[in-house]
C-alpha positions in Angstrom: 0.0 0.0 0.0 2.8 2.4 0.8 4.5 1.8 -2.5 1.2 2.4 -4.4 0.7 5.6 -2.5 4.2 6.9 -3.4 3.7 6.1 -7.0 0.4 8.0 -7.0 2.2 11.0 -5.5 4.9 11.1 -8.2 2.8 13.0 -10.8 1.8 15.6 -8.2 5.4 16.0 -7.1 6.5 16.7 -10.7 3.7 19.2 -11.1 4.7 21.0 -7.9 8.3 21.5 -9.2 9.1 25.0 -10.4 12.1 26.7 -11.8 13.1 30.3 -12.1 14.3 31.7 -15.5 15.7 35.2 -15.7 17.2 37.6 -18.2 19.7 40.3 -17.2 21.5 42.8 -19.3 24.5 43.1 -17.0 26.3 45.9 -19.0 29.4 44.0 -18.0 31.2 45.3 -21.1 34.6 47.1 -21.1 36.6 49.1 -23.7 39.0 46.4 -24.6 39.6 42.6 -24.5 40.6 41.1 -21.2 39.6 44.1 -19.1 36.4 42.5 -17.8 38.3 39.4 -16.9 40.7 41.6 -14.9 37.9 43.4 -13.2 36.2 40.1 -12.2 39.5 38.9 -10.6 40.0 42.2 -8.9 36.5 42.2 -7.4 35.4 45.3 -9.3 32.4 47.1 -7.6 30.1 46.8 -10.6 30.9 43.1 -11.0 30.1 42.6 -7.3 26.8 44.5 -7.7 25.8 42.2 -10.6 26.7 39.2 -8.5 24.6 40.5 -5.6 21.5 40.9 -7.9 21.9 37.3 -8.9 22.4 36.2 -5.3 19.2 38.0 -4.3 17.1 36.6 -7.0 18.6 33.0 -7.3 17.6 32.2 -10.9 18.0 28.6 -11.9 18.7 29.6 -15.4 19.8 33.1 -16.4 20.4 34.6 -19.9 23.0 37.3 -19.6 23.5 40.1 -22.1 26.3 42.7 -22.2 29.0 40.4 -21.0 32.3 40.4 -23.0 33.2 37.1 -24.8 36.7 35.7 -25.2 38.0 32.7 -27.2 38.8 30.4 -24.3 35.8 31.3 -22.2 38.0 32.6 -19.3 35.8 35.6 -18.5 32.6 33.5 -18.1 34.5 30.8 -16.2 35.9 33.5 -13.8 32.5 35.0 -13.3 31.0 31.6 -12.5 33.8 30.9 -10.0 33.2 34.2 -8.3 29.5 33.4 -8.0 30.3 29.9 -6.6 32.6 31.4 -4.0 29.6 33.5 -2.8 27.3 30.4 -2.6 25.6 30.5 -6.0 26.7 27.6 -8.2 26.0 27.2 -11.9 27.6 23.9 -12.9 26.6 24.5 -16.5 27.2 27.4 -18.8 27.2 28.3 -22.5 28.6 31.1 -24.6 29.8 31.4 -28.2 31.4 34.0 -30.4 28.9 36.8 -31.1 28.5 39.0 -34.1 29.4 42.1 -32.0 32.9 43.3 -33.0 33.1 40.8 -35.9 35.1 42.8 -38.4 34.2 43.2 -42.1 36.0 45.0 -44.8 33.0 47.1 -45.9 31.3 50.3 -44.8 28.2 48.9 -43.1 26.9 52.1 -41.4 27.1 54.4 -44.5 29.5 57.0 -43.0 31.8 56.6 -46.0 34.5 54.8 -44.0 35.3 51.2 -43.2 36.9 49.4 -40.2 35.0 51.3 -37.5 33.0 49.7 -34.7 29.8 50.2 -36.6 31.2 48.4 -39.6 31.4 45.1 -37.7 28.6 42.6 -38.1 27.3 44.0 -34.9 28.6 47.1 -33.1 31.8 46.4 -31.2 35.2 47.9 -30.6 36.7 44.4 -30.4 35.5 40.9 -31.2 33.1 39.7 -28.6 32.4 43.0 -26.9 29.0 42.8 -25.2 28.3 39.2 -25.9 25.7 36.7 -24.5 26.0 33.9 -22.0 23.8 31.4 -20.2 24.3 30.1 -16.7 22.3 27.1 -15.5 21.9 24.8 -12.6 20.7 22.1 -15.1 22.5 20.3 -18.0 22.8 22.1 -21.3 22.7 20.2 -24.5 25.6 21.9 -26.3 25.6 19.5 -29.3 21.9 20.3 -30.0 22.2 24.0 -29.7 20.9 26.0 -32.7 22.7 29.2 -33.7 20.9 31.6 -36.0 23.6 34.3 -35.7 24.9 33.6 -39.2 21.5 34.2 -40.9 21.8 37.1 -43.4 19.4 39.9 -42.9 18.2 39.7 -46.5 17.3 36.0 -46.0 14.8 36.5 -43.3 11.3 36.0 -44.7 9.7 39.4 -45.0 12.9 41.2 -44.3 12.8 45.0 -44.8 16.3 46.3 -45.5 17.1 50.1 -45.6 17.1 52.0 -48.8 17.7 55.6 -49.9 15.9 56.8 -53.0 15.2 53.2 -53.8 18.9 52.2 -53.6 20.1 49.6 -51.0 21.7 51.4 -48.0 24.6 51.6 -47.5 25.3 49.5 -50.6 24.3 46.3 -52.4 27.7 44.8 -51.4 27.1 45.6 -47.7 23.6 44.0 -47.8 25.0 40.8 -49.4 27.1 40.1 -46.3 25.1 41.8 -43.5 24.0 39.4 -40.8 20.7 40.0 -39.1 21.8 39.4 -35.5 23.6 42.3 -34.0 24.9 40.1 -31.2 23.4 36.6 -31.5 20.3 34.4 -31.7 20.5 31.0 -30.0 18.3 28.2 -29.1 19.9 26.3 -26.2 18.3 23.1 -24.9 18.3 22.6 -21.2 17.2 19.5 -19.3 15.3 20.9 -16.3 13.2 19.4 -13.5 10.1 20.4 -15.3 11.3 18.7 -18.5 13.2 19.6 -21.7 13.2 23.3 -22.4 14.5 25.3 -25.4 16.0 28.6 -24.1 15.8 31.1 -27.0 18.0 34.1 -26.3 19.1 37.3 -28.1 20.1 40.9 -27.7 18.7 43.2 -30.5 20.3 46.4 -31.6 18.8 49.7 -30.3 16.4 51.2 -32.9 18.3 54.5 -32.8 21.7 56.0 -33.7 21.1 56.0 -37.4 19.7 58.3 -40.1 16.5 58.8 -42.1 17.0 55.3 -43.7 16.2 53.9 -40.3 18.8 51.1 -40.6 18.8 50.3 -36.9 15.0 50.6 -36.5 14.5 48.1 -39.3 17.2 45.8 -38.1 15.7 45.8 -34.5 12.3 45.0 -36.0 13.6 42.0 -37.9 15.8 40.7 -35.1 12.6 40.4 -33.0 10.7 38.9 -35.9 13.3 36.2 -36.3 11.7 34.4 -33.4 8.3 34.4 -35.2 10.0 32.9 -38.3 11.7 30.2 -36.2 8.4 29.2 -34.6 6.8 29.1 -38.0 9.5 26.7 -39.2 10.7 29.3 -41.9 14.4 28.9 -40.9 14.4 25.2 -40.5 12.4 22.7 -38.4 10.5 24.5 -35.6 11.7 23.7 -32.1 9.6 21.0 -30.4 8.2 21.2 -26.9 8.3 23.9 -24.3 10.4 27.0 -24.8 11.3 30.3 -23.2 12.3 33.5 -25.1 14.6 35.4 -22.7 16.6 38.4 -23.8 16.9 42.2 -24.5 14.7 43.2 -27.4 15.6 46.9 -27.0 12.0 47.8 -27.9 9.1 48.9 -25.7 5.6 48.0 -26.9 4.3 51.6 -26.6 7.1 54.1 -25.8 10.2 55.4 -27.5 11.4 55.0 -31.0 11.3 51.8 -33.1 9.0 49.6 -35.0 6.7 48.7 -32.2 4.6 46.3 -34.2 7.5 43.9 -34.0 7.4 43.4 -30.2 3.6 43.8 -30.2 3.4 40.9 -32.6 5.7 38.7 -30.6 3.8 39.4 -27.4 0.5 38.6 -29.1 1.7 35.3 -30.6 -0.6 32.6 -29.2 2.3 30.1 -29.0 3.8 32.1 -26.0 2.5 34.0 -23.0 3.4 37.3 -21.3 3.4 37.1 -17.6 4.0 40.9 -17.4 6.6 40.8 -14.6 6.6 43.9 -12.5 8.6 45.7 -9.8 7.4 45.7 -6.2 5.6 49.0 -7.0 3.9 47.5 -10.0 6.0 49.1 -12.8 6.7 47.1 -16.0 9.8 49.0 -17.0 13.0 47.1 -17.1 15.5 50.0 -17.9 15.8 53.7 -17.5 17.6 55.8 -20.1 18.2 59.5 -19.3 17.0 60.7 -22.7 13.6 58.8 -22.8 12.9 57.6 -19.2 11.7 54.2 -18.1 10.9 51.5 -20.7 10.1 47.9 -21.0 12.8 46.2 -23.2 13.8 43.0 -21.4 11.5 40.0 -21.7 11.0 36.4 -20.4 8.3 34.9 -22.5 7.4 31.2 -21.8 5.6 29.0 -24.3 1.8 28.6 -23.8 2.2 25.0 -22.6 4.1 26.1 -19.5 2.5 27.2 -16.2 3.5 30.6 -14.9 3.7 30.4 -11.1 5.1 33.9 -10.4 7.1 36.7 -12.1 8.9 39.9 -11.2 11.5 42.5 -11.8 14.3 43.0 -9.3 14.1 46.7 -8.5 13.7 47.3 -4.8 11.7 50.3 -3.6 13.5 53.6 -3.2 15.4 53.8 0.0 16.1 50.1 0.3 19.8 49.2 0.5 19.4 46.8 -2.3 18.1 49.6 -4.6 21.6 51.2 -4.6 23.2 47.8 -5.5 20.7 47.3 -8.3 21.5 50.7 -9.7 25.2 50.2 -9.5 24.9 46.8 -11.3 23.2 48.0 -14.5 20.7 50.4 -15.9 18.8 47.3 -16.8 16.8 45.3 -14.3 16.8 41.5 -13.9 13.5 40.0 -15.0 12.4 36.6 -13.7 9.6 34.1 -14.2 8.9 31.0 -12.1 7.6 28.1 -14.3 6.0 24.7 -13.8 4.1 22.1 -15.6 0.6 22.9 -16.9 
């Protein structure tokens, strides 16, 4: 009888299991290669503040943006070790070479010169500046990871590339090599306690810092739309099973510049759900920029077949000691969602 009772309880135990998935634009990017690694080893104040935010929120899986990449993964390894020394252990991690800082020989921004940071596949003063990374308590399927970072912008179904007077901007040659991802688009499989998950992560370009051709606005639009195309199976077989989109879209649904229909369309896709994480005061904003104020640009969007248990934005009320730490860490706020089985 005891054995039968335990077997009957197993499905309920599985349903009760929850995991926390977060996204966090750490802004842990420096002006040159190796500097962030040095700062991590030195115990830099901003690095410590970013770590404190993670320690306070305790995500099981976190997608990081704005963290410099290096060939041997020393920076991410050092960051993971520093977290482990503080009691937060992520046995599994993933990173790969981003498009940011990937040099080209062409003028990609239309300023008449080549070899500048805006002439890279994605803005960057050096290869890997402001890359992506994933930290996880659970096993990552490296061999089954899908990388869409090499997709050419012009090859995205429905792509809208910039023109001036009907002529490709900045040139036809530039558009022949221009990748869509300004940093990266990955689907990373993770074996979690609630089952197999596909973590879909990215960091889109800001839809500003361009001219009347709206190059960055159009690119931001299509970087967001890439996920709709992936789910449609337009860029290969659509991912199977539960998924979570977690990243920095650099676009608010209602405020600021940019092609808002892109993020509005993603949020309205019936294949996913928007838990609308909020701060303790009820705000949905995830970043504050001096020029435009608070905006919602960072998202954790679970597939519709997952159960949202809770959600939030780490931004303590004014006056709390942790508020100063959060502000020191990044202009962006960590966004988290707790998930379980349906």
